[in-house]
C-alpha positions as CSV (number, residue, x, y, z in Angstrom):
1,X,133.0,28.6,-1.5
2,X,133.6,30.9,1.4
3,X,135.3,34.3,0.6
4,X,138.2,33.6,2.9
5,X,138.9,30.3,1.2
6,X,138.7,31.9,-2.3
7,X,141.0,34.8,-1.4
8,X,143.5,32.6,0.4
9,X,143.8,30.2,-2.5
10,X,144.2,33.1,-4.9
11,X,146.8,34.8,-2.8
12,X,148.9,31.6,-2.2
13,X,148.7,30.3,-5.8
14,X,149.4,33.5,-7.6
15,X,152.0,34.8,-5.1
16,X,153.7,31.4,-4.8
17,X,153.5,30.8,-8.5
18,X,155.2,34.1,-9.3
19,X,157.9,33.5,-6.8
20,X,158.4,30.1,-8.3
21,X,158.8,31.5,-11.8
22,X,161.5,33.9,-10.7
23,X,163.2,31.1,-8.6
24,X,163.1,28.7,-11.5
25,X,164.5,31.3,-13.9
26,X,167.5,31.8,-11.7
27,X,168.7,28.3,-12.7
28,X,169.4,29.7,-16.2
29,X,171.5,32.7,-14.9
30,X,174.4,30.3,-14.4
31,X,175.7,30.1,-18.0
32,X,178.5,27.7,-17.4
33,X,178.0,24.3,-15.8
34,X,174.2,23.7,-16.5
35,X,173.6,20.1,-17.3
36,X,170.8,19.1,-19.7
37,X,169.0,17.4,-16.8
38,X,169.1,20.7,-14.8
39,X,167.7,22.5,-17.8
40,X,164.8,20.1,-18.1
41,X,164.0,20.2,-14.4
42,X,164.3,24.0,-14.3
43,X,161.7,24.2,-17.2
44,X,159.5,21.8,-15.2
45,X,159.7,24.0,-12.1
46,X,158.8,27.1,-14.2
47,X,155.9,25.3,-15.9
48,X,154.6,24.1,-12.5
49,X,154.8,27.6,-11.1
50,X,153.2,29.2,-14.1
51,X,150.4,26.7,-14.0
52,X,149.8,27.3,-10.3
53,X,149.7,31.1,-10.8
54,X,147.4,30.8,-13.8
55,X,145.0,28.5,-11.9
56,X,144.9,31.1,-9.1
57,X,144.1,33.8,-11.6
58,X,141.4,31.6,-13.2
59,X,139.9,31.0,-9.8
60,X,139.8,34.7,-9.1
61,X,138.1,35.3,-12.4
62,X,135.6,32.4,-12.2
63,X,135.3,31.0,-8.7
64,X,133.2,28.0,-9.9
65,X,136.1,26.7,-12.0
66,X,138.1,24.8,-9.4
67,X,139.5,22.1,-11.6
68,X,142.9,23.7,-12.4
69,X,143.5,24.7,-8.7
70,X,142.7,21.1,-7.7
71,X,145.3,19.8,-10.1
72,X,147.9,22.4,-8.8
73,X,147.2,21.4,-5.2
74,X,147.3,17.7,-6.0
75,X,150.8,18.2,-7.4
76,X,151.9,19.8,-4.2
77,X,150.7,16.9,-1.9
78,X,153.6,14.4,-2.3
79,X,157.0,14.8,-0.6
80,X,159.2,12.0,-1.8
81,X,163.0,11.5,-1.2
82,X,164.6,8.2,-2.1
83,X,168.0,6.9,-3.3
84,X,166.7,7.0,-6.8
85,X,164.3,10.0,-7.2
86,X,163.2,13.1,-5.2
87,X,160.2,15.3,-5.6
88,X,158.7,18.2,-3.7
89,X,156.7,21.2,-4.9
90,X,154.8,23.9,-3.1
91,X,153.6,27.4,-3.9
92,X,152.7,29.7,-1.0
93,X,153.0,27.7,2.2
94,X,154.2,24.1,2.7
95,X,153.7,22.3,6.0
96,X,155.2,18.8,5.6
97,X,154.6,15.8,7.8
98,X,157.1,13.1,6.8
99,X,158.4,9.7,8.0
100,X,161.4,7.9,6.8
101,X,164.9,6.5,7.5
102,X,166.4,10.0,7.4
103,X,165.4,13.6,6.6
104,X,167.0,15.4,3.6
105,X,166.1,18.8,5.1
106,X,166.0,20.2,8.6
107,X,162.8,18.8,10.2
108,X,161.4,19.3,13.7
109,X,161.4,15.7,14.7
110,X,158.4,14.3,16.7
111,X,160.0,10.8,17.0
112,X,163.1,9.4,15.6
113,X,161.7,8.8,12.1
114,X,158.7,11.3,12.1
115,X,159.1,15.0,11.5
116,X,157.4,18.3,10.5
117,X,158.7,21.2,8.4
118,X,157.2,24.6,7.5
119,X,158.2,26.6,4.4
120,X,157.0,29.8,2.8
121,X,157.2,31.2,-0.7
122,X,158.1,28.5,-3.3
123,X,159.8,25.2,-3.0
124,X,160.6,22.8,-5.7
125,X,162.9,19.9,-5.8
126,X,163.0,17.4,-8.6
127,X,166.1,15.2,-9.0
128,X,167.3,11.8,-10.1
129,X,170.0,9.9,-8.1
130,X,169.4,11.6,-4.8
131,X,171.8,10.5,-2.0
132,X,169.3,10.3,1.0
133,X,167.5,7.3,2.4
134,X,163.8,6.8,2.0
135,X,161.6,9.6,3.2
136,X,157.9,10.0,2.4
137,X,155.5,12.7,3.4
138,X,152.6,15.0,2.5
139,X,151.9,18.7,2.4
140,X,149.2,19.3,5.0
141,X,148.3,22.7,3.6
142,X,147.6,21.3,0.1
143,X,145.5,18.5,1.7
144,X,143.5,21.0,3.8
145,X,142.7,23.1,0.7
146,X,141.8,20.1,-1.4
147,X,139.4,18.8,1.3
148,X,137.9,22.3,1.6
149,X,137.3,22.4,-2.2
150,X,136.0,18.9,-2.4
151,X,133.4,19.2,0.3
152,X,130.1,17.7,-1.0
153,X,127.3,20.2,-1.4
154,X,129.5,23.3,-1.2
155,X,127.8,26.4,-2.6
156,X,129.2,29.7,-3.4
157,X,128.4,32.4,-0.9
158,X,126.2,35.1,-2.5
159,X,129.0,37.7,-2.4
160,X,131.5,35.2,-3.9
161,X,129.4,34.5,-7.0
162,X,130.8,37.4,-8.8
163,X,134.4,37.2,-9.9
164,X,137.0,38.9,-7.8
165,X,138.1,40.9,-10.9
166,X,134.7,42.4,-11.9
């Protein structure tokens, strides 16, 4: 693994994961009016963020262990909004390419039903009974890093064989 790839993955996963933990914890600062569903989804957002941050720290400690970061990146790929269910998660940077009957968030539209959106920090949306029409997309940043990690025959550079911590 190239040092730039290792350092970028560590930075985005740890930084985005920590921002996500804080953002998810803000759900619980509203004492009145929290539904049980919002509590469950808030816990899921915090768990996802903590897992992403931990996978980045594990990657910094042992660069050969890429399994957890692959799972964290895989969870960031889908972007789904429908009349029944909505799901979006990213830690660090999210660049979405989406197509659908409408866009739930501001998108730079390429065509009438195709758009692109860029986000930084943490973003998570998990909800049942969403009011928007069908919209599906992918996080291009997560796909890029998954492809970089899954390249066949990848070898660690000699200077990246040691952990970043030691």
